[in-house]
Structure formats: structure tokens, C-alpha cells
C-alpha positions as CSV (number, residue, x, y, z in Angstrom):
1,M,-1.9,-3.0,-4.1
2,V,-2.4,0.1,-5.5
3,I,-0.6,3.1,-3.5
4,H,-1.0,7.0,-4.4
5,I,2.2,8.7,-3.4
6,E,2.6,12.6,-3.3
7,P,2.3,14.2,-5.6
8,K,0.2,12.4,-8.1
9,Q,1.9,9.3,-8.5
10,L,0.2,6.3,-8.8
11,F,2.0,2.8,-7.9
12,L,0.9,-0.3,-8.6
13,L,2.8,-3.0,-6.1
14,N,2.6,-6.9,-6.9
15,K,2.7,-7.9,-3.1
16,Q,1.2,-11.2,-1.7
17,C,-0.3,-10.3,1.7
18,K,-2.0,-12.0,4.3
19,Y,-5.5,-11.9,4.6
20,C,-8.0,-12.4,7.7
21,P,-11.3,-13.7,6.6
22,N,-12.9,-13.2,9.9
23,C,-12.3,-9.1,10.0
24,D,-12.0,-9.2,6.1
25,L,-8.8,-7.5,6.4
26,I,-5.7,-7.5,4.1
27,I,-2.7,-6.9,6.1
28,A,0.6,-5.9,4.8
29,K,3.5,-4.5,6.6
30,K,4.9,-1.0,6.0
31,Q,8.3,-2.0,6.5
32,E,8.1,-4.6,3.7
33,I,6.2,-2.0,1.3
34,E,8.3,1.2,1.5
35,P,11.8,-0.6,0.7
36,L,10.1,-1.8,-2.4
37,M,8.7,1.6,-3.2
38,A,12.0,3.0,-2.8
39,A,14.1,0.6,-5.1
40,T,11.6,1.2,-7.5
41,F,11.7,5.2,-7.5
42,V,15.6,5.5,-6.5
43,Q,16.4,5.8,-10.3
44,T,13.2,6.8,-12.2
45,N,11.6,9.6,-9.6
46,P,14.1,9.9,-6.7
47,Q,12.3,12.9,-5.7
48,I,9.1,11.3,-4.3
49,V,11.1,8.7,-2.4
50,G,10.3,9.3,1.1
51,N,7.1,11.3,0.3
52,N,3.5,10.8,1.9
53,Y,1.7,7.7,0.6
54,V,-1.6,5.9,0.9
55,V,-2.3,2.5,0.2
56,M,-5.8,2.9,-1.5
57,G,-7.1,-0.7,-2.6
58,T,-6.6,-3.7,-4.9
59,V,-6.9,-4.2,-8.6
60,D,-7.1,-7.7,-10.1
61,K,-4.5,-9.5,-12.0
62,K,-5.5,-8.9,-15.2
63,D,-5.9,-5.3,-14.5
64,W,-2.4,-4.8,-12.9
65,K,-1.0,-6.6,-15.6
66,E,-2.1,-4.3,-18.3
67,G,-1.2,-1.4,-15.8
68,D,2.1,-2.6,-15.9
69,K,2.7,-2.7,-19.4
70,S,1.2,0.8,-19.5
71,L,-1.8,-0.3,-21.2
72,L,-4.2,1.5,-19.5
73,S,-4.2,5.2,-18.4
74,P,-4.1,6.3,-15.0
75,S,-7.7,7.6,-15.0
76,E,-8.7,4.3,-16.7
77,M,-6.9,2.3,-14.0
78,V,-8.4,4.6,-11.0
79,G,-11.9,3.4,-12.1
80,R,-10.7,-0.1,-11.8
81,I,-9.6,-0.1,-8.1
82,Y,-11.3,-2.0,-5.5
83,V,-10.8,1.0,-3.0
84,F,-10.3,0.2,0.7
85,K,-13.4,0.9,3.1
86,D,-10.9,1.8,5.8
87,V,-7.2,2.1,6.6
88,W,-6.0,0.8,10.0
89,N,-2.4,1.1,11.7
90,F,-1.3,-1.0,14.1
91,E,1.6,-0.7,17.0
92,V,3.5,-3.4,18.2
93,I,4.0,-3.0,21.9
94,P,6.7,-5.6,23.4
95,A,5.6,-8.1,25.8
96,G,6.5,-7.4,29.4
97,W,5.1,-5.9,33.0
98,Y,3.9,-2.3,32.8
99,P,2.5,-0.2,35.5
100,N,-0.9,0.1,35.8
101,E,-2.3,3.5,34.0
102,E,-4.1,6.0,36.3
103,K,-6.9,7.6,35.6
């Protein structure tokens, strides 16, 4: 996954995610991503921990390995991103009985 963190920080996260072939969606939980980002930057760049971010897309495993070894510049990496068409946020609504909404 390729994540842009404000300001101007590109982060490559090697994380396995669920995929729905019917919807063509890659599914990642915010509660799993944020601790990984924080753990990565708490020592090296603590001022960006907690900043706004957007998951931009994915890269091929080969490109991720090159980026991880700093063999690619950020501009080269940007050219290799498969940018997501859209980002959806889902909210879990606990099961239970709820009153009907009046319109």
C-alpha cells in the first residue's frame, strides 16, 4: 500500500489486505494501518505521527522492494503507483433494535 502522510511523506506499507473480486475493492482496516505507521515513525519522524493521511494505491512487490531499499526516488515511485479510483470509509453499526427514523 502507498500512503501519503501530510506534509509530503510517502510511506510504503507491506501489508496483506482482503480483496473483494465482486466489488473490486481492497479492504484495509484503519485500526490496523495506523499503529503500523506510528511504530515506523515514532523514532525516525515523530512530528508526523497523527497527521492526516490518505491511502493512495498499491505498487508491485518488485517496486516495493526497490523503494524499501531506497533504490527509487520518490518521483520514480509515484510513477509506478496504481492509484485507487476511489476511497470508501465504512462505519460499523452495532447490531440491535433501533427506532424508525421519521421523515
